[in-house]
Structure formats: structure tokens, C-alpha cells
C-alpha positions as CSV (number, residue, x, y, z in Angstrom):
1,X,-20.0,24.8,-21.2
2,X,-16.0,25.5,-21.3
3,X,-16.3,26.5,-17.7
4,X,-18.4,23.6,-16.8
5,X,-15.3,21.6,-18.6
6,X,-12.7,23.5,-16.5
7,X,-14.5,22.8,-13.0
8,X,-14.5,19.0,-13.8
9,X,-10.4,19.3,-15.0
10,X,-9.8,20.9,-11.9
11,X,-12.0,18.3,-9.7
12,X,-10.2,15.8,-11.4
13,X,-7.0,17.1,-11.0
14,X,-7.4,17.8,-7.3
15,X,-9.0,13.9,-6.6
16,X,-6.3,12.4,-8.0
17,X,-3.6,13.1,-5.8
18,X,-5.0,10.1,-3.7
19,X,-5.0,7.9,-5.8
20,X,-4.7,3.8,-5.5
21,X,-1.5,2.9,-5.2
22,X,0.6,-0.6,-5.8
23,X,4.5,-1.7,-4.6
24,X,5.9,-4.5,-5.8
25,X,8.8,-6.8,-5.7
26,X,10.7,-9.7,-4.3
27,X,11.9,-10.5,-1.3
28,X,15.1,-12.5,-0.7
29,X,15.8,-13.3,2.4
30,X,13.7,-15.1,5.4
31,X,14.6,-11.4,7.6
32,X,13.8,-8.9,4.8
33,X,11.8,-6.7,5.7
34,X,9.4,-4.2,2.7
35,X,9.3,-0.7,3.8
36,X,7.1,1.7,2.0
37,X,7.0,5.5,3.0
38,X,3.9,7.8,2.4
39,X,2.6,11.5,3.2
40,X,-0.9,12.7,4.3
41,X,-1.2,16.2,3.5
42,X,-4.3,16.8,5.6
43,X,-5.9,14.7,8.4
44,X,-7.8,11.9,6.8
45,X,-10.7,10.3,6.7
46,X,-10.9,6.3,5.9
47,X,-7.5,5.6,4.7
48,X,-5.9,2.0,4.0
49,X,-2.8,0.5,4.1
50,X,-2.7,-3.4,3.2
51,X,-0.8,-6.5,1.5
52,X,-2.1,-9.0,-1.1
53,X,1.1,-10.9,-0.5
54,X,0.3,-14.2,0.1
55,X,-2.3,-15.4,-2.7
56,X,-3.7,-18.3,-0.7
57,X,-0.1,-19.8,-0.1
58,X,1.8,-19.0,-3.2
59,X,3.9,-16.3,-1.2
60,X,5.5,-16.0,2.3
61,X,2.7,-15.3,5.3
62,X,3.3,-11.4,6.0
63,X,3.2,-9.7,8.9
64,X,2.2,-5.6,8.7
65,X,2.9,-2.8,10.7
66,X,1.9,0.5,10.4
67,X,4.9,3.4,12.1
68,X,5.0,7.0,12.3
69,X,7.5,9.2,10.3
70,X,9.4,8.9,13.2
71,X,9.4,5.6,13.9
72,X,6.9,4.8,16.5
73,X,5.0,2.1,16.2
74,X,1.1,2.2,15.8
75,X,0.2,-0.9,14.8
76,X,0.7,-4.3,14.2
77,X,-0.9,-6.7,12.1
78,X,-0.7,-10.5,11.6
79,X,-4.0,-11.6,10.1
80,X,-6.7,-9.3,8.1
81,X,-7.7,-10.7,5.0
82,X,-10.5,-7.9,5.3
83,X,-9.0,-5.0,4.6
84,X,-10.0,-5.4,0.7
85,X,-11.5,-8.9,0.2
86,X,-11.2,-9.1,-3.3
87,X,-7.4,-9.0,-3.7
88,X,-6.3,-10.0,-0.2
89,X,-6.8,-14.3,0.9
90,X,-6.1,-15.5,4.0
91,X,-2.9,-14.7,5.7
92,X,-2.6,-11.2,4.1
93,X,-2.8,-8.2,6.6
94,X,-3.1,-4.6,6.5
95,X,-5.3,-1.4,8.2
96,X,-8.2,0.4,7.4
97,X,-8.2,3.3,9.7
98,X,-11.2,5.3,9.9
99,X,-8.9,8.7,10.7
100,X,-5.2,9.5,9.9
101,X,-3.6,12.8,11.0
102,X,-2.0,14.7,8.6
103,X,1.8,13.6,8.2
104,X,4.4,11.0,7.1
105,X,3.8,7.3,7.6
106,X,5.8,3.8,7.0
107,X,4.6,0.8,6.1
108,X,6.3,-2.6,7.2
109,X,5.9,-6.2,5.3
110,X,8.0,-9.0,7.1
111,X,7.5,-12.7,6.7
112,X,5.9,-14.7,9.6
113,X,7.0,-14.7,13.1
114,X,9.3,-11.6,12.5
115,X,7.2,-9.7,14.7
116,X,8.3,-6.0,15.0
117,X,10.7,-6.2,18.6
118,X,9.6,-2.9,20.3
119,X,7.7,0.3,19.9
120,X,10.3,2.0,17.7
121,X,11.5,1.3,14.4
122,X,15.2,1.5,15.9
123,X,14.0,-1.7,18.0
124,X,14.2,-3.6,15.1
125,X,12.5,-7.3,14.2
126,X,12.8,-10.2,16.0
127,X,15.0,-11.5,12.7
128,X,17.2,-9.3,12.9
129,X,20.4,-11.2,14.8
130,X,19.7,-14.3,12.7
131,X,21.9,-15.4,9.7
132,X,19.8,-14.8,6.4
133,X,17.9,-18.0,4.8
134,X,17.1,-17.9,1.1
135,X,13.5,-18.0,1.0
136,X,13.6,-20.9,-1.2
137,X,15.2,-22.8,1.3
138,X,13.3,-21.6,4.6
139,X,10.5,-23.7,6.4
140,X,8.5,-20.8,7.7
141,X,6.8,-21.1,10.8
142,X,2.7,-22.4,10.4
143,X,3.6,-22.8,6.4
144,X,5.9,-24.8,5.0
145,X,9.5,-24.7,2.5
146,X,9.6,-22.7,-0.6
147,X,7.4,-20.0,-0.3
148,X,7.2,-17.4,-3.3
149,X,9.3,-14.1,-2.6
150,X,6.8,-11.8,-4.1
151,X,5.2,-9.0,-2.2
152,X,2.6,-6.4,-3.2
153,X,1.4,-3.4,-1.3
154,X,-1.5,-1.0,-1.7
155,X,-2.2,2.1,0.0
156,X,-5.7,4.2,-1.0
157,X,-6.3,7.6,0.5
158,X,-2.1,8.7,0.6
159,X,-0.8,11.9,-1.0
160,X,2.7,10.5,-2.4
161,X,4.2,7.1,-1.5
162,X,8.0,5.6,-1.9
163,X,9.3,1.9,-1.8
164,X,13.0,2.3,-2.5
165,X,13.1,-1.9,-3.2
166,X,9.9,-2.0,-5.4
167,X,9.4,-2.6,-8.5
168,X,8.1,0.4,-11.1
169,X,4.9,1.9,-9.0
170,X,1.2,1.7,-10.5
171,X,-0.9,4.6,-9.7
172,X,-4.9,3.2,-9.7
173,X,-6.9,6.0,-10.8
174,X,-10.0,6.4,-8.3
175,X,-13.5,5.6,-10.3
176,X,-14.7,8.9,-9.1
177,X,-11.2,10.4,-10.6
178,X,-11.5,8.3,-13.9
179,X,-15.8,10.1,-13.6
180,X,-14.9,13.3,-13.7
181,X,-11.9,13.3,-16.3
182,X,-14.4,11.4,-18.8
183,X,-17.1,14.4,-17.8
184,X,-14.2,16.7,-18.4
185,X,-13.1,15.7,-21.8
186,X,-16.7,15.1,-22.7
187,X,-17.4,18.7,-22.0
188,X,-14.9,19.6,-24.0
189,X,-15.7,17.5,-27.2
190,X,-18.8,18.8,-26.9
191,X,-17.4,22.6,-26.5
192,X,-15.2,21.8,-30.0
193,X,-18.6,20.3,-31.9
194,X,-20.2,23.6,-30.8
195,X,-17.6,25.9,-32.3
196,X,-17.0,24.0,-35.4
């Protein structure tokens, strides 16, 4: 019984490294860009990164981009709410990647029409040279005035992640991880009961 419990706890700890991670925060100006950094320790299948910021028009319309750790553009997306339909609404975006090599990556979220200016992060974004306009005063293209400032970024499959502008990050355990932990605790409980 103790081997079963130990095995379950070991498996749970190994699985929990690739938890579902959520960062949230607020932007102030129309040309702000949110940077989320993440790492994959090994080649990984089924990596998802997305934003569910829009919330059916409560907040700004986001543009997302995925960059290699050295700042090369991998992909850019305006609208794709199919990454996680449970949390996303129209105009949200992100990436569902069937394969991603081990390494460091950057996921950016900007306001609509503030696309990357080139294929390198050092090229900047379309709104970089503009005077910052408070989001409350900005008439966002294809949307409205006074769009909300809240952003939300999700990562599924990353081994570690950081976002310097975020509120406190929340790691959400995978359902499989919770099941393994519960099995391990059940095994420990049965072992204690048997010894008593």
C-alpha cells in the first residue's frame, strides 16, 4: 500500500509541473503590450496559449503573438476564440500548438490594430511611436470608446511562466493531477488506518 501511495504522489508531482497557468492585470494606454514569458523543458505536444480578455466587449479587443525566446515571430493572431471556448468570447485569440520544441517563448497581447511591425520583437509594434492614449479616452478601431483595461493570459503545457506586469499568477491544477493527488492521499489514509 505504501508503494502505491508513494507512486501516486511521485506521479502527481511530476505532472503538476505543467499546470494550467493564468495571469491577469490591467493596461493603461492604447499602445501598452503585455509580455508573458514561458519555458518548455522538453519538446511538448498540445501546448495552448490564449487570452480571454475581451469578455464580449467588456474589455479591449486583443491581438496576440507568439515569439521564440530570442524574439523571432512564430505566429500572430487577431481572432480565434476556439482555443478555449469555455472562457473565450469573440475577438479573443491565441494559439493551439500540436508541437513546440523545448525552449523559451514569449506571448504578447496588444490592443487591436497594434500588430507586430516585423518578424523580430525588436521591430516593435505599430503604435510604438504614438503618444499614449488612456484606454478610457481611446476610440479603438472596429470597437468603441472606453473599452475596459483588463487582460487575462492562459498557458496550458508550460513548465514555468512569468509576467512582470501581472497581478498574482494563479496556477490551476490539471484534473488528472488532482485525481493523482487524491489517490495518493487515499492510499496514505488507508495505510494509517491499517496500522491503527
